[in-house]
C-alpha positions in Angstrom: -36.6 34.2 90.4 -33.4 33.2 88.6 -30.5 32.4 91.1 -28.2 34.7 89.2 -30.5 37.6 89.3 -31.2 37.1 93.0 -27.6 36.8 93.8 -26.9 40.0 91.8 -29.6 41.9 93.7 -28.3 40.7 97.0 -24.7 41.7 96.2 -26.0 45.1 95.0 -27.8 45.6 98.3 -24.8 44.4 100.3 -22.6 46.8 98.4 -24.9 49.8 99.1 -25.2 48.7 102.8 -21.4 48.9 103.1 -20.5 51.9 100.9 -23.3 54.4 101.9 -22.1 54.7 105.6 -18.5 54.7 104.5 -19.1 57.5 102.1 -20.9 59.5 104.7 -18.1 59.0 107.2 -15.5 60.0 104.7 -17.4 63.1 103.7 -17.9 64.1 107.3 -14.2 63.6 108.1 -13.0 65.5 105.1 -15.4 68.3 105.9 -14.2 68.5 109.5 -10.6 68.7 108.3 -11.5 71.4 105.8 -13.5 73.4 108.3 -10.7 73.2 110.9 -8.1 74.4 108.4 -10.3 77.2 107.1 -11.2 78.5 110.6 -7.6 78.2 111.7 -6.3 80.2 108.7 -9.0 82.8 109.2 -8.1 83.3 112.9 -4.4 83.6 112.0 -5.3 86.2 109.4 -7.4 88.2 111.8 -4.6 88.0 114.4 -2.1 89.5 111.8 -4.5 92.1 110.5 -7.3 92.9 113.0 -8.7 95.8 110.9 -9.7 93.3 108.1 -11.4 91.0 110.6 -15.0 91.6 109.3 -14.1 90.9 105.7 -12.0 87.8 106.7 -14.9 86.5 108.9 -17.4 87.0 106.1 -15.3 85.1 103.6 -14.6 82.4 106.2 -18.4 81.9 106.8 -19.1 81.6 103.1 -16.3 79.2 102.7 -17.4 77.1 105.7 -20.9 76.9 104.3 -19.6 75.6 101.0 -17.4 73.1 102.7 -20.3 71.9 104.8 -22.4 71.4 101.7 -20.3 68.4 100.8 -21.5 66.6 104.0 -25.1 67.6 103.4 -25.1 66.3 99.8 -23.7 63.0 100.9 -26.3 62.8 103.7 -29.1 63.4 101.2 -27.6 60.8 98.9 -27.4 58.3 101.8 -31.1 58.8 102.5 -32.0 58.3 98.9 -29.9 55.2 98.6 -31.1 53.8 102.0 -34.5 53.1 100.4 -32.8 51.0 97.6 -31.0 48.7 100.1 -34.2 46.8 101.2 -35.4 46.2 97.6 
């Protein structure tokens, strides 16, 4: 194998090995902050207007599911790219 091609393949694998866990960590951190802010805002809204609690809670749960989808997408991407690191 040509040394330039081998070096390129090694740097590609090294770059994936570094960026995949960092991306997953960043997505999980961003998701945690987003979920915390969403739940906090929903609890404050329910405290101010208890009669709208059911509607606020439903909207909060839908929003939390969408926020959590970011971390799930990055986790799936990490599994897909993990197979490319060894090759």
